C-alpha positions as CSV (number, residue, x, y, z in Angstrom):
1,M,-1.7,21.5,17.2
2,G,-1.3,22.3,13.5
3,G,-3.8,21.9,10.8
4,V,-3.8,18.6,8.9
5,V,-4.1,19.1,5.1
6,I,-4.8,16.2,2.9
7,V,-3.2,16.7,-0.5
8,S,-3.9,14.2,-3.2
9,G,-3.7,13.6,-7.0
10,L,-3.2,10.8,-9.4
11,P,0.4,9.8,-10.1
12,G,1.7,12.1,-12.8
13,V,-0.3,15.2,-11.9
14,G,2.9,17.0,-10.7
15,K,1.8,17.2,-7.1
16,S,5.3,17.2,-5.6
17,T,6.5,20.0,-7.8
18,V,3.7,22.4,-6.9
19,L,3.7,21.5,-3.2
20,N,7.4,22.2,-2.9
21,I,7.0,25.6,-4.4
22,A,4.0,26.5,-2.1
23,I,5.8,25.1,1.0
24,E,8.9,27.1,0.4
25,R,6.9,30.3,0.3
26,L,5.1,29.4,3.5
27,R,8.4,28.6,5.3
28,E,9.9,31.9,4.1
29,E,7.1,33.6,6.0
30,G,8.1,31.7,9.2
31,L,5.5,29.0,9.2
32,K,6.5,25.5,10.4
33,V,5.2,23.3,7.5
34,E,5.9,19.7,7.1
35,L,5.1,17.5,4.1
36,V,4.7,13.8,4.9
37,N,3.8,11.0,2.4
38,Y,1.2,8.7,4.0
39,G,2.4,5.8,1.9
40,T,6.0,6.3,3.1
41,V,4.8,6.0,6.8
42,M,2.9,2.8,5.8
43,L,5.9,1.5,3.9
44,E,8.3,1.9,6.8
45,E,6.1,-0.4,8.9
46,A,5.5,-2.8,6.1
47,L,9.3,-3.1,5.5
48,R,9.9,-3.5,9.2
49,N,7.5,-6.4,9.3
50,K,9.0,-7.9,6.0
51,L,5.6,-7.7,4.3
52,V,6.9,-6.1,1.1
53,N,10.2,-5.5,-0.7
54,H,9.3,-2.1,-2.3
55,R,6.5,0.5,-2.2
56,D,4.6,-0.7,-5.3
57,E,3.9,-4.1,-3.6
58,M,1.9,-2.6,-0.8
59,R,-1.3,-2.2,-2.9
60,K,-1.2,-6.0,-3.4
61,L,-1.3,-6.8,0.3
62,K,-4.5,-8.1,1.8
63,V,-7.0,-5.4,2.6
64,S,-6.9,-6.3,6.3
65,E,-3.1,-5.7,6.4
66,Q,-3.4,-2.4,4.5
67,L,-6.1,-1.3,7.0
68,R,-3.7,-2.0,9.9
69,L,-0.9,-0.1,8.2
70,Q,-3.2,2.8,7.4
71,K,-4.4,3.1,11.0
72,L,-0.8,3.0,12.4
73,A,0.3,5.7,9.9
74,A,-2.7,8.0,10.9
75,E,-1.7,7.7,14.6
76,K,1.9,8.6,13.8
77,L,0.8,11.6,11.6
78,Y,-1.5,12.8,14.4
79,E,1.4,13.0,16.8
80,L,3.5,14.8,14.2
81,S,0.7,17.4,13.6
82,K,1.2,18.6,17.2
83,E,4.6,19.9,16.4
84,V,3.9,22.0,13.3
85,D,1.7,24.9,12.1
86,L,0.6,22.9,9.0
87,L,1.0,19.2,8.3
88,L,0.5,18.4,4.7
89,V,-0.3,14.7,4.2
90,D,0.5,13.6,0.6
91,T,-1.7,10.6,-0.1
92,H,-3.8,8.8,-2.7
93,L,-7.5,8.9,-2.2
94,F,-7.8,5.4,-3.6
95,I,-5.5,2.5,-4.3
96,L,-5.9,0.0,-7.1
97,T,-6.0,-3.4,-5.5
98,P,-6.6,-6.8,-7.0
99,R,-10.2,-6.5,-5.7
100,G,-10.8,-3.0,-7.2
101,R,-10.4,0.6,-6.0
102,W,-10.0,0.9,-2.3
103,P,-10.1,4.2,-0.3
104,G,-6.8,5.5,1.1
105,L,-8.7,7.4,3.7
106,S,-11.8,6.1,5.4
107,V,-13.5,5.7,8.8
108,N,-10.6,3.3,9.6
109,N,-8.0,6.0,9.7
110,L,-9.7,9.5,9.5
111,S,-10.8,9.3,13.1
112,A,-7.1,9.7,14.1
113,L,-6.6,12.9,12.0
114,D,-8.1,16.3,12.5
115,V,-8.4,17.3,8.8
116,K,-8.8,21.0,8.1
117,Q,-8.5,21.1,4.3
118,V,-8.5,18.9,1.3
119,I,-6.5,19.8,-1.8
120,V,-6.7,17.7,-5.0
121,V,-4.1,18.4,-7.8
122,E,-5.2,17.5,-11.3
123,A,-3.9,17.5,-14.8
124,D,-5.2,16.6,-18.3
125,P,-5.0,12.8,-19.1
126,E,-2.4,13.4,-21.8
127,E,-0.2,15.3,-19.4
128,I,-0.5,12.5,-16.8
129,I,0.5,9.9,-19.4
130,E,3.5,11.9,-20.5
131,R,4.7,12.5,-16.9
132,R,4.3,8.8,-16.0
133,L,6.3,7.7,-19.0
134,S,9.2,10.1,-18.0
135,D,9.3,8.9,-14.4
136,K,11.8,6.1,-14.2
137,T,11.8,6.0,-10.4
138,R,8.6,4.0,-10.0
139,I,7.2,0.7,-11.2
140,R,3.8,1.6,-12.7
141,E,1.3,-0.2,-14.9
142,M,0.5,2.1,-17.8
143,E,-3.2,3.0,-18.2
144,S,-5.3,4.2,-21.1
145,R,-6.6,7.8,-21.4
146,E,-10.1,6.5,-20.7
147,S,-8.9,4.7,-17.5
148,I,-7.2,7.9,-16.3
149,I,-10.4,9.9,-16.9
150,D,-12.3,7.3,-14.8
151,D,-9.6,7.6,-12.1
152,L,-9.8,11.5,-12.2
153,N,-13.6,11.3,-11.8
154,Y,-13.4,8.8,-9.0
155,N,-10.8,10.9,-7.2
156,R,-13.2,13.8,-7.3
157,Y,-16.0,11.7,-5.8
158,L,-13.8,10.6,-3.0
159,A,-12.6,14.1,-2.3
160,A,-16.2,15.3,-2.0
161,A,-17.0,12.4,0.4
162,L,-13.9,13.3,2.4
163,S,-14.9,16.9,2.6
164,V,-18.3,15.9,3.9
165,F,-16.9,13.4,6.4
166,T,-14.3,15.8,7.8
167,S,-16.3,19.0,7.5
168,S,-13.4,20.6,5.6
169,P,-13.3,22.5,2.4
170,V,-12.0,20.9,-0.8
171,I,-10.2,22.7,-3.6
172,F,-9.3,21.3,-7.0
173,V,-6.1,22.7,-8.5
174,A,-5.2,22.3,-12.2
175,N,-1.4,21.8,-12.8
176,H,-0.9,22.1,-16.5
177,T,2.4,21.7,-18.2
178,G,4.5,24.9,-17.8
179,K,2.0,26.3,-15.3
180,A,3.4,24.9,-12.0
181,E,3.9,28.4,-10.5
182,E,0.2,29.1,-11.0
183,A,-0.9,25.9,-9.4
184,A,1.5,26.4,-6.5
185,D,0.1,29.9,-6.0
186,A,-3.4,28.6,-5.7
187,I,-2.3,26.1,-3.1
188,Y,-0.2,28.7,-1.2
189,K,-3.2,31.0,-1.0
190,V,-5.4,28.3,0.5
191,L,-2.7,27.2,3.0
192,R,-2.0,30.8,4.0
193,K,-5.7,31.4,4.7
194,L,-5.9,28.2,6.7
195,A,-2.8,29.1,8.8
196,D,-4.3,32.5,9.5
197,E,-7.5,30.9,10.8
198,L,-5.8,28.4,13.0
C-alpha cells in the first residue's frame, strides 16, 4: 500500500500549480503517484444523491450529511492508496459552514486513512486575494486580508493537530508569486524522502 499524503492550503495559494510540478518529477523517476481531490470524491456522491447542484453548495449541507460524505470519501481513498506508491489527497483542513469553521479531516474520516505526511501550501494574503480574483472557475465569497490571515493561522493549528493525531510530519511550504518552482522543489524533496522510506 502506498503512503497517503494530505496536501492542503487555502484557496488561492497556488497548490495545484506546485503539486503538478512535483508530481511530474516523481513520475519521471518511475513512481506511481496519484493526486485526488477529497472534495471531488465527496461531490460525486453528493451529485449522485441529488444533494447539490455544484461543488460550492456542499459546504452549506447539514454537518451530519457532510460527515457521511467525508467518511465515504475516506473509504474510497483508502482503497485507491493500495494501488499506488504515493496518494496525494488534496483537501481543505477546514470548511466555512453556516455554523462556523468545520474540520475537513477529523476522527470521523482519518481512521480510514493511513496518513504518512502532511503538507500545507501557503502564500501571503495579498497573493491569495489576487489569485482568487483571477479565478473565474469558482464561485467564492471574497474575504478581507484580516480574514485570510485568520484562516491561514487556523489552517496551521489544524495541521499541527493533524500531525499529532496521525503521528506524521507536517511541512509548511511558501508559494510566492513567481516562485512556484521553488515551492514545488520543497514538496518534491519531502515526497521523494517519504517514497524512499516506504
